[in-house]
N, CA, C, O and the ligand as a Tripos MOL2 file, in Angstrom:
@<TRIPOS>MOLECULE
protein
  241   239    61     0     0
PROTEIN
NO_CHARGES

@<TRIPOS>ATOM
      1 N          22.2480   19.4850   -0.3000 N.3       1 MET1
      2 CA         20.8940   19.1070   -0.7050 C.3       1 MET1
      3 C          19.9660   20.3100   -0.3530 C.2       1 MET1
      4 O          19.9490   20.7820    0.7840 O.2       1 MET1
      5 N          19.2130   20.7770   -1.3490 N.am      2 SER2
      6 CA         18.3350   21.8700   -1.1320 C.3       2 SER2
      7 C          16.9960   21.4900   -0.5110 C.2       2 SER2
      8 O          16.5630   20.3530   -0.6960 O.2       2 SER2
      9 N          16.3210   22.3640    0.2070 N.am      3 ALA3
     10 CA         15.0960   22.0880    0.7450 C.3       3 ALA3
     11 C          14.0670   21.6390   -0.1420 C.2       3 ALA3
     12 O          13.2230   20.8060    0.1900 O.2       3 ALA3
     13 N          14.1330   22.2320   -1.3720 N.am      4 GLU4
     14 CA         13.2200   21.7230   -2.3620 C.3       4 GLU4
     15 C          13.3870   20.3350   -2.8430 C.2       4 GLU4
     16 O          12.4560   19.5990   -3.1710 O.2       4 GLU4
     17 N          14.7310   20.0120   -2.8640 N.am      5 PHE5
     18 CA         14.9500   18.6100   -3.3330 C.3       5 PHE5
     19 C          14.5310   17.6040   -2.2670 C.2       5 PHE5
     20 O          14.0650   16.5120   -2.5940 O.2       5 PHE5
     21 N          14.7010   17.9830   -0.9290 N.am      6 LYS6
     22 CA         14.2360   17.1530    0.1070 C.3       6 LYS6
     23 C          12.7520   16.9280    0.0270 C.2       6 LYS6
     24 O          12.2840   15.7930    0.1200 O.2       6 LYS6
     25 N          12.0330   17.9610   -0.1380 N.am      7 ASN7
     26 CA         10.5200   17.8370   -0.2650 C.3       7 ASN7
     27 C          10.1190   16.9620   -1.3830 C.2       7 ASN7
     28 O           9.2060   16.1510   -1.2230 O.2       7 ASN7
     29 N          10.8170   17.0870   -2.6350 N.am      8 GLU8
     30 CA         10.6550   16.1480   -3.7130 C.3       8 GLU8
     31 C          10.7410   14.6850   -3.2110 C.2       8 GLU8
     32 O           9.8550   13.8500   -3.3940 O.2       8 GLU8
     33 N          11.9060   14.4710   -2.5580 N.am      9 VAL9
     34 CA         12.1490   13.0510   -2.1670 C.3       9 VAL9
     35 C          11.0970   12.5010   -1.2490 C.2       9 VAL9
     36 O          10.6130   11.3850   -1.4340 O.2       9 VAL9
     37 N          10.7110   13.3570   -0.1690 N.am     10 PHE10
     38 CA          9.7710   12.8480    0.7810 C.3      10 PHE10
     39 C           8.3580   12.6350    0.1590 C.2      10 PHE10
     40 O           7.6390   11.7080    0.5310 O.2      10 PHE10
     41 N           7.9880   13.5210   -0.7980 N.am     11 SER11
     42 CA          6.6620   13.4360   -1.2870 C.3      11 SER11
     43 C           6.4900   12.2600   -2.2370 C.2      11 SER11
     44 O           5.3990   11.7140   -2.4030 O.2      11 SER11
     45 N           7.6170   11.8880   -2.8590 N.am     12 SER12
     46 CA          7.5690   10.7030   -3.8090 C.3      12 SER12
     47 C           7.8460    9.3740   -3.1190 C.2      12 SER12
     48 O           7.5760    8.3010   -3.6590 O.2      12 SER12
     49 N           8.4400    9.4830   -1.8080 N.am     13 TYR13
     50 CA          8.7910    8.2190   -1.1040 C.3      13 TYR13
     51 C           7.6000    7.7750   -0.4010 C.2      13 TYR13
     52 O           7.5210    7.8900    0.8220 O.2      13 TYR13
     53 N           6.6290    7.2530   -1.1370 N.am     14 ASN14
     54 CA          5.5120    6.6530   -0.4730 C.3      14 ASN14
     55 C           4.8950    5.5550   -1.4720 C.2      14 ASN14
     56 O           3.8170    5.7170   -2.0440 O.2      14 ASN14
     57 N           5.6450    4.5100   -1.6030 N.am     15 PRO15
     58 CA          5.4710    3.6080   -2.8610 C.3      15 PRO15
     59 C           4.1150    2.9700   -2.7290 C.2      15 PRO15
     60 O           3.4400    2.8160   -3.7470 O.2      15 PRO15
     61 N           3.6480    2.5750   -1.5190 N.am     16 ASN16
     62 CA          2.4340    1.8270   -1.4290 C.3      16 ASN16
     63 C           1.5260    2.3660   -0.3610 C.2      16 ASN16
     64 O           1.3140    1.6840    0.6410 O.2      16 ASN16
     65 N           0.9880    3.5220   -0.5110 N.am     17 PRO17
     66 CA          0.0550    3.9760    0.4630 C.3      17 PRO17
     67 C          -1.0830    3.0400    0.7070 C.2      17 PRO17
     68 O          -1.6530    2.4710   -0.2240 O.2      17 PRO17
     69 N          -1.4220    2.8760    2.0000 N.am     18 VAL18
     70 CA         -2.5250    1.9490    2.3740 C.3      18 VAL18
     71 C          -3.8490    2.7100    2.1860 C.2      18 VAL18
     72 O          -4.0530    3.7840    2.7520 O.2      18 VAL18
     73 N          -4.7250    2.1320    1.3880 N.am     19 ARG19
     74 CA         -6.0560    2.8080    1.3550 C.3      19 ARG19
     75 C          -6.8780    2.5070    2.4880 C.2      19 ARG19
     76 O          -6.8850    1.3930    3.0110 O.2      19 ARG19
     77 N          -7.5950    3.5040    2.8920 N.am     20 LEU20
     78 CA         -8.5070    3.3060    4.0600 C.3      20 LEU20
     79 C          -9.5580    2.4100    3.6750 C.2      20 LEU20
     80 O          -9.8530    2.2730    2.4880 O.2      20 LEU20
     81 N         -10.1750    1.7560    4.6430 N.am     21 CYS21
     82 CA        -11.2460    0.8370    4.4510 C.3      21 CYS21
     83 C         -12.4550    1.5640    3.8030 C.2      21 CYS21
     84 O         -12.7840    2.7050    4.1300 O.2      21 CYS21
     85 N         -13.1040    0.8090    2.8440 N.am     22 ASP22
     86 CA        -14.2530    1.3130    2.2050 C.3      22 ASP22
     87 C         -15.4580    1.3810    3.0690 C.2      22 ASP22
     88 O         -16.3380    2.2290    2.9270 O.2      22 ASP22
     89 N         -15.4570    0.4300    3.9910 N.am     23 SER23
     90 CA        -16.6730    0.3620    4.8040 C.3      23 SER23
     91 C         -16.6690    1.1620    6.0640 C.2      23 SER23
     92 O         -17.6800    1.7930    6.3700 O.2      23 SER23
     93 N         -15.5730    1.1800    6.8360 N.am     24 CYS24
     94 CA        -15.5670    1.9600    8.0360 C.3      24 CYS24
     95 C         -14.4850    3.0550    8.0610 C.2      24 CYS24
     96 O         -14.4630    3.8090    9.0340 O.2      24 CYS24
     97 N         -13.5930    3.2040    7.0790 N.am     25 GLY25
     98 CA        -12.6130    4.3030    7.0590 C.3      25 GLY25
     99 C         -11.3840    4.0470    7.9730 C.2      25 GLY25
    100 O         -10.5130    4.9070    8.1020 O.2      25 GLY25
    101 N         -11.3320    2.8770    8.5900 N.am     26 GLU26
    102 CA        -10.1800    2.5080    9.3630 C.3      26 GLU26
    103 C          -8.9540    2.1870    8.4870 C.2      26 GLU26
    104 O          -9.0690    1.9950    7.2770 O.2      26 GLU26
    105 N          -7.7860    2.1370    9.1330 N.am     27 LYS27
    106 CA         -6.6450    1.7190    8.2620 C.3      27 LYS27
    107 C          -6.5340    0.1460    8.4570 C.2      27 LYS27
    108 O          -6.3850   -0.3760    9.5620 O.2      27 LYS27
    109 N          -6.6220   -0.5280    7.2950 N.am     28 PRO28
    110 CA         -6.5590   -2.0930    7.4190 C.3      28 PRO28
    111 C          -5.1760   -2.5100    7.6300 C.2      28 PRO28
    112 O          -4.2280   -1.8050    7.2860 O.2      28 PRO28
    113 N          -5.0410   -3.7480    8.2400 N.am     29 ALA29
    114 CA         -3.7570   -4.2820    8.5590 C.3      29 ALA29
    115 C          -3.3430   -5.1560    7.5220 C.2      29 ALA29
    116 O          -4.1710   -5.8440    6.9240 O.2      29 ALA29
    117 N          -2.0880   -5.1890    7.2480 N.am     30 LEU30
    118 CA         -1.4470   -6.0910    6.1700 C.3      30 LEU30
    119 C          -1.4070   -7.5020    6.8180 C.2      30 LEU30
    120 O          -0.8200   -7.7540    7.8700 O.2      30 LEU30
    121 N          -2.1040   -8.3920    6.0620 N.am     31 VAL31
    122 CA         -2.1320   -9.7180    6.6030 C.3      31 VAL31
    123 C          -1.2420  -10.8320    5.8310 C.2      31 VAL31
    124 O          -0.7930  -11.8390    6.3770 O.2      31 VAL31
    125 N          -1.0690  -10.4920    4.5090 N.am     32 ARG32
    126 CA         -0.1390  -11.3370    3.7860 C.3      32 ARG32
    127 C           0.3400  -10.7730    2.6000 C.2      32 ARG32
    128 O          -0.3000   -9.8820    2.0420 O.2      32 ARG32
    129 N           1.4510  -11.2170    2.1340 N.am     33 THR33
    130 CA          2.0970  -10.5850    0.8720 C.3      33 THR33
    131 C           2.4040  -11.8320   -0.0620 C.2      33 THR33
    132 O           3.0010  -12.8180    0.3720 O.2      33 THR33
    133 N           2.0100  -11.7400   -1.2170 N.am     34 MET34
    134 CA          2.3150  -12.8290   -2.1620 C.3      34 MET34
    135 C           2.9420  -12.4180   -3.4550 C.2      34 MET34
    136 O           2.6040  -11.3370   -3.9390 O.2      34 MET34
    137 N           3.7690  -13.1260   -4.0290 N.am     35 LEU35
    138 CA          4.4150  -12.7270   -5.3650 C.3      35 LEU35
    139 C           3.4930  -13.4030   -6.4310 C.2      35 LEU35
    140 O           3.2550  -14.6110   -6.4510 O.2      35 LEU35
    141 N           3.0040  -12.4850   -7.3140 N.am     36 ASP36
    142 CA          2.3140  -13.0060   -8.4500 C.3      36 ASP36
    143 C           3.3520  -13.3140   -9.4970 C.2      36 ASP36
    144 O           3.9760  -12.4280  -10.0800 O.2      36 ASP36
    145 N           3.5240  -14.6760   -9.7260 N.am     37 SER37
    146 CA          4.5730  -15.1170  -10.6000 C.3      37 SER37
    147 C           4.3410  -14.8170  -12.1080 C.2      37 SER37
    148 O           5.2690  -14.7680  -12.9160 O.2      37 SER37
    149 N           3.1000  -14.6280  -12.4140 N.am     38 LEU38
    150 CA          2.6700  -14.3080  -13.8140 C.3      38 LEU38
    151 C           3.0280  -12.8420  -14.1960 C.2      38 LEU38
    152 O           3.5360  -12.5810  -15.2870 O.2      38 LEU38
    153 N           2.7640  -11.9530  -13.3200 N.am     39 SER39
    154 CA          3.0250  -10.4820  -13.5770 C.3      39 SER39
    155 C           4.3150  -10.0590  -12.9690 C.2      39 SER39
    156 O           4.8270   -8.9980  -13.3250 O.2      39 SER39
    157 N           4.8970  -10.8540  -12.0340 N.am     40 GLY40
    158 CA          6.1450  -10.3850  -11.3560 C.3      40 GLY40
    159 C           5.8670   -9.3910  -10.3200 C.2      40 GLY40
    160 O           6.8120   -8.7860   -9.8140 O.2      40 GLY40
    161 N           4.6250   -9.1580   -9.9450 N.am     41 ARG41
    162 CA          4.3960   -8.1280   -8.9960 C.3      41 ARG41
    163 C           4.0880   -8.8060   -7.6740 C.2      41 ARG41
    164 O           3.7650   -9.9920   -7.5980 O.2      41 ARG41
    165 N           4.2060   -7.9920   -6.6430 N.am     42 THR42
    166 CA          3.8250   -8.3210   -5.3350 C.3      42 THR42
    167 C           2.3960   -7.8910   -4.9460 C.2      42 THR42
    168 O           2.0060   -6.7340   -5.1070 O.2      42 THR42
    169 N           1.6500   -8.8530   -4.4360 N.am     43 VAL43
    170 CA          0.2900   -8.5360   -4.1750 C.3      43 VAL43
    171 C           0.1010   -8.5420   -2.7680 C.2      43 VAL43
    172 O           0.5330   -9.5170   -2.1520 O.2      43 VAL43
    173 N          -0.4890   -7.5930   -2.1260 N.am     44 ARG44
    174 CA         -0.5580   -7.5320   -0.6950 C.3      44 ARG44
    175 C          -2.0730   -7.5290   -0.3160 C.2      44 ARG44
    176 O          -2.9020   -6.8650   -0.9370 O.2      44 ARG44
    177 N          -2.3640   -8.3100    0.7350 N.am     45 MET45
    178 CA         -3.7350   -8.4600    1.1720 C.3      45 MET45
    179 C          -3.8660   -7.6920    2.4930 C.2      45 MET45
    180 O          -3.0590   -7.8990    3.3990 O.2      45 MET45
    181 N          -4.8230   -6.8450    2.6150 N.am     46 PHE46
    182 CA         -5.0880   -6.1320    3.8750 C.3      46 PHE46
    183 C          -6.5230   -6.5360    4.3510 C.2      46 PHE46
    184 O          -7.4760   -6.6910    3.5880 O.2      46 PHE46
    185 N          -6.5510   -6.6800    5.6400 N.am     47 LYS47
    186 CA         -7.8720   -6.9400    6.2350 C.3      47 LYS47
    187 C          -8.2020   -5.9440    7.4330 C.2      47 LYS47
    188 O          -7.4020   -5.7430    8.3470 O.2      47 LYS47
    189 N          -9.3320   -5.3990    7.3560 N.am     48 CYS48
    190 CA         -9.7610   -4.4550    8.3170 C.3      48 CYS48
    191 C         -10.3550   -5.1170    9.4690 C.2      48 CYS48
    192 O         -10.8060   -6.2530    9.3250 O.2      48 CYS48
    193 N         -10.4100   -4.4750   10.7040 N.am     49 LYS49
    194 CA        -11.0030   -5.1390   11.8210 C.3      49 LYS49
    195 C         -12.4650   -5.2240   11.5640 C.2      49 LYS49
    196 O         -13.0940   -6.0140   12.2680 O.2      49 LYS49
    197 N         -13.1020   -4.5390   10.6690 N.am     50 CYS50
    198 CA        -14.5320   -4.7520   10.4010 C.3      50 CYS50
    199 C         -14.8300   -5.9780    9.4520 C.2      50 CYS50
    200 O         -15.9710   -6.3770    9.2170 O.2      50 CYS50
    201 N         -13.6570   -6.5410    8.9250 N.am     51 GLY51
    202 CA        -13.8470   -7.6880    8.0990 C.3      51 GLY51
    203 C         -13.6370   -7.4320    6.6300 C.2      51 GLY51
    204 O         -13.5460   -8.4010    5.8750 O.2      51 GLY51
    205 N         -13.5540   -6.2090    6.1660 N.am     52 GLN52
    206 CA        -13.4410   -5.8290    4.8080 C.3      52 GLN52
    207 C         -12.0220   -6.2510    4.3680 C.2      52 GLN52
    208 O         -11.0690   -6.0120    5.1080 O.2      52 GLN52
    209 N         -11.8560   -6.8830    3.1630 N.am     53 GLN53
    210 CA        -10.5930   -7.2220    2.7350 C.3      53 GLN53
    211 C         -10.2600   -6.3330    1.3600 C.2      53 GLN53
    212 O         -11.0770   -6.0610    0.4800 O.2      53 GLN53
    213 N          -8.9670   -5.9810    1.3970 N.am     54 THR54
    214 CA         -8.4740   -5.1940    0.2950 C.3      54 THR54
    215 C          -7.2620   -5.7280   -0.3110 C.2      54 THR54
    216 O          -6.3790   -6.1860    0.4140 O.2      54 THR54
    217 N          -7.1460   -5.7100   -1.5640 N.am     55 TRP55
    218 CA         -5.9070   -6.1550   -2.3550 C.3      55 TRP55
    219 C          -5.2300   -4.9960   -2.8240 C.2      55 TRP55
    220 O          -5.8500   -3.9920   -3.1770 O.2      55 TRP55
    221 N          -3.8980   -5.0880   -2.8480 N.am     56 ALA56
    222 CA         -3.1690   -3.8970   -3.3630 C.3      56 ALA56
    223 C          -1.9550   -4.5080   -4.1920 C.2      56 ALA56
    224 O          -1.2620   -5.3890   -3.6830 O.2      56 ALA56
    225 N          -1.7280   -4.0720   -5.3630 N.am     57 ASP57
    226 CA         -0.6030   -4.4460   -6.2330 C.3      57 ASP57
    227 C           0.5800   -3.5560   -5.9310 C.2      57 ASP57
    228 O           0.4260   -2.3490   -5.7400 O.2      57 ASP57
    229 N           1.7830   -4.1580   -5.8860 N.am     58 ASN58
    230 CA          2.9340   -3.3170   -5.8820 C.3      58 ASN58
    231 C           3.6240   -3.5620   -7.2880 C.2      58 ASN58
    232 O           4.1250   -4.6150   -7.6810 O.2      58 ASN58
    233 N           3.5360   -2.3380   -7.9660 N.am     59 LYS59
    234 CA          3.8880   -2.4290   -9.3340 C.3      59 LYS59
    235 C           5.3940   -2.3490   -9.5920 C.2      59 LYS59
    236 O           5.7770   -2.1520  -10.7450 O.2      59 LYS59
    237 N           6.2010   -2.4770   -8.6730 N.am     60 GLU60
    238 CA          7.6770   -2.3900   -8.9020 C.3      60 GLU60
    239 C           8.2380   -3.7090   -9.2640 C.2      60 GLU60
    240 O           9.4420   -3.8260   -9.4890 O.2      60 GLU60
    241 ZN        -13.2010   -1.4630    7.9640 Zn       61 ZN61
@<TRIPOS>BOND
     1     1     2 1
     2     2     3 1
     3     3     4 2
     4     3     5 am
     5     5     6 1
     6     6     7 1
     7     7     8 2
     8     7     9 am
     9     9    10 1
    10    10    11 1
    11    11    12 2
    12    11    13 am
    13    13    14 1
    14    14    15 1
    15    15    16 2
    16    15    17 am
    17    17    18 1
    18    18    19 1
    19    19    20 2
    20    19    21 am
    21    21    22 1
    22    22    23 1
    23    23    24 2
    24    23    25 am
    25    25    26 1
    26    26    27 1
    27    27    28 2
    28    27    29 am
    29    29    30 1
    30    30    31 1
    31    31    32 2
    32    31    33 am
    33    33    34 1
    34    34    35 1
    35    35    36 2
    36    35    37 am
    37    37    38 1
    38    38    39 1
    39    39    40 2
    40    39    41 am
    41    41    42 1
    42    42    43 1
    43    43    44 2
    44    43    45 am
    45    45    46 1
    46    46    47 1
    47    47    48 2
    48    47    49 am
    49    49    50 1
    50    50    51 1
    51    51    52 2
    52    51    53 am
    53    53    54 1
    54    54    55 1
    55    55    56 2
    56    55    57 am
    57    57    58 1
    58    58    59 1
    59    59    60 2
    60    59    61 am
    61    61    62 1
    62    62    63 1
    63    63    64 2
    64    63    65 am
    65    65    66 1
    66    66    67 1
    67    67    68 2
    68    67    69 am
    69    69    70 1
    70    70    71 1
    71    71    72 2
    72    71    73 am
    73    73    74 1
    74    74    75 1
    75    75    76 2
    76    75    77 am
    77    77    78 1
    78    78    79 1
    79    79    80 2
    80    79    81 am
    81    81    82 1
    82    82    83 1
    83    83    84 2
    84    83    85 am
    85    85    86 1
    86    86    87 1
    87    87    88 2
    88    87    89 am
    89    89    90 1
    90    90    91 1
    91    91    92 2
    92    91    93 am
    93    93    94 1
    94    94    95 1
    95    95    96 2
    96    95    97 am
    97    97    98 1
    98    98    99 1
    99    99   100 2
   100    99   101 am
   101   101   102 1
   102   102   103 1
   103   103   104 2
   104   103   105 am
   105   105   106 1
   106   106   107 1
   107   107   108 2
   108   107   109 am
   109   109   110 1
   110   110   111 1
   111   111   112 2
   112   111   113 am
   113   113   114 1
   114   114   115 1
   115   115   116 2
   116   115   117 am
   117   117   118 1
   118   118   119 1
   119   119   120 2
   120   119   121 am
   121   121   122 1
   122   122   123 1
   123   123   124 2
   124   123   125 am
   125   125   126 1
   126   126   127 1
   127   127   128 2
   128   127   129 am
   129   129   130 1
   130   130   131 1
   131   131   132 2
   132   131   133 am
   133   133   134 1
   134   134   135 1
   135   135   136 2
   136   135   137 am
   137   137   138 1
   138   138   139 1
   139   139   140 2
   140   139   141 am
   141   141   142 1
   142   142   143 1
   143   143   144 2
   144   143   145 am
   145   145   146 1
   146   146   147 1
   147   147   148 2
   148   147   149 am
   149   149   150 1
   150   150   151 1
   151   151   152 2
   152   151   153 am
   153   153   154 1
   154   154   155 1
   155   155   156 2
   156   155   157 am
   157   157   158 1
   158   158   159 1
   159   159   160 2
   160   159   161 am
   161   161   162 1
   162   162   163 1
   163   163   164 2
   164   163   165 am
   165   165   166 1
   166   166   167 1
   167   167   168 2
   168   167   169 am
   169   169   170 1
   170   170   171 1
   171   171   172 2
   172   171   173 am
   173   173   174 1
   174   174   175 1
   175   175   176 2
   176   175   177 am
   177   177   178 1
   178   178   179 1
   179   179   180 2
   180   179   181 am
   181   181   182 1
   182   182   183 1
   183   183   184 2
   184   183   185 am
   185   185   186 1
   186   186   187 1
   187   187   188 2
   188   187   189 am
   189   189   190 1
   190   190   191 1
   191   191   192 2
   192   191   193 am
   193   193   194 1
   194   194   195 1
   195   195   196 2
   196   195   197 am
   197   197   198 1
   198   198   199 1
   199   199   200 2
   200   199   201 am
   201   201   202 1
   202   202   203 1
   203   203   204 2
   204   203   205 am
   205   205   206 1
   206   206   207 1
   207   207   208 2
   208   207   209 am
   209   209   210 1
   210   210   211 1
   211   211   212 2
   212   211   213 am
   213   213   214 1
   214   214   215 1
   215   215   216 2
   216   215   217 am
   217   217   218 1
   218   218   219 1
   219   219   220 2
   220   219   221 am
   221   221   222 1
   222   222   223 1
   223   223   224 2
   224   223   225 am
   225   225   226 1
   226   226   227 1
   227   227   228 2
   228   227   229 am
   229   229   230 1
   230   230   231 1
   231   231   232 2
   232   231   233 am
   233   233   234 1
   234   234   235 1
   235   235   236 2
   236   235   237 am
   237   237   238 1
   238   238   239 1
   239   239   240 2
@<TRIPOS>SUBSTRUCTURE
     1 MET1         2 RESIDUE 1 A MET
     2 SER2         6 RESIDUE 1 A SER
     3 ALA3        10 RESIDUE 1 A ALA
     4 GLU4        14 RESIDUE 1 A GLU
     5 PHE5        18 RESIDUE 1 A PHE
     6 LYS6        22 RESIDUE 1 A LYS
     7 ASN7        26 RESIDUE 1 A ASN
     8 GLU8        30 RESIDUE 1 A GLU
     9 VAL9        34 RESIDUE 1 A VAL
    10 PHE10       38 RESIDUE 1 A PHE
    11 SER11       42 RESIDUE 1 A SER
    12 SER12       46 RESIDUE 1 A SER
    13 TYR13       50 RESIDUE 1 A TYR
    14 ASN14       54 RESIDUE 1 A ASN
    15 PRO15       58 RESIDUE 1 A PRO
    16 ASN16       62 RESIDUE 1 A ASN
    17 PRO17       66 RESIDUE 1 A PRO
    18 VAL18       70 RESIDUE 1 A VAL
    19 ARG19       74 RESIDUE 1 A ARG
    20 LEU20       78 RESIDUE 1 A LEU
    21 CYS21       82 RESIDUE 1 A CYS
    22 ASP22       86 RESIDUE 1 A ASP
    23 SER23       90 RESIDUE 1 A SER
    24 CYS24       94 RESIDUE 1 A CYS
    25 GLY25       98 RESIDUE 1 A GLY
    26 GLU26      102 RESIDUE 1 A GLU
    27 LYS27      106 RESIDUE 1 A LYS
    28 PRO28      110 RESIDUE 1 A PRO
    29 ALA29      114 RESIDUE 1 A ALA
    30 LEU30      118 RESIDUE 1 A LEU
    31 VAL31      122 RESIDUE 1 A VAL
    32 ARG32      126 RESIDUE 1 A ARG
    33 THR33      130 RESIDUE 1 A THR
    34 MET34      134 RESIDUE 1 A MET
    35 LEU35      138 RESIDUE 1 A LEU
    36 ASP36      142 RESIDUE 1 A ASP
    37 SER37      146 RESIDUE 1 A SER
    38 LEU38      150 RESIDUE 1 A LEU
    39 SER39      154 RESIDUE 1 A SER
    40 GLY40      158 RESIDUE 1 A GLY
    41 ARG41      162 RESIDUE 1 A ARG
    42 THR42      166 RESIDUE 1 A THR
    43 VAL43      170 RESIDUE 1 A VAL
    44 ARG44      174 RESIDUE 1 A ARG
    45 MET45      178 RESIDUE 1 A MET
    46 PHE46      182 RESIDUE 1 A PHE
    47 LYS47      186 RESIDUE 1 A LYS
    48 CYS48      190 RESIDUE 1 A CYS
    49 LYS49      194 RESIDUE 1 A LYS
    50 CYS50      198 RESIDUE 1 A CYS
    51 GLY51      202 RESIDUE 1 A GLY
    52 GLN52      206 RESIDUE 1 A GLN
    53 GLN53      210 RESIDUE 1 A GLN
    54 THR54      214 RESIDUE 1 A THR
    55 TRP55      218 RESIDUE 1 A TRP
    56 ALA56      222 RESIDUE 1 A ALA
    57 ASP57      226 RESIDUE 1 A ASP
    58 ASN58      230 RESIDUE 1 A ASN
    59 LYS59      234 RESIDUE 1 A LYS
    60 GLU60      238 RESIDUE 1 A GLU
    61 ZN61       241 GROUP 0 **** ****
């Protein structure tokens, strides 16, 4: 395995980066994961310690 190939793998292996909180810039904690049966996607809910809630789709 070449070094270039490793870099490619690592840079692409980040399926669901957590967005930082819009309000305070902290990293929100994952509080629950739900399967959306209509779209077949996993929806994750994050909640920051400041109270801000964020939803994220897992498009796989
Ligand atoms: Zn926050």
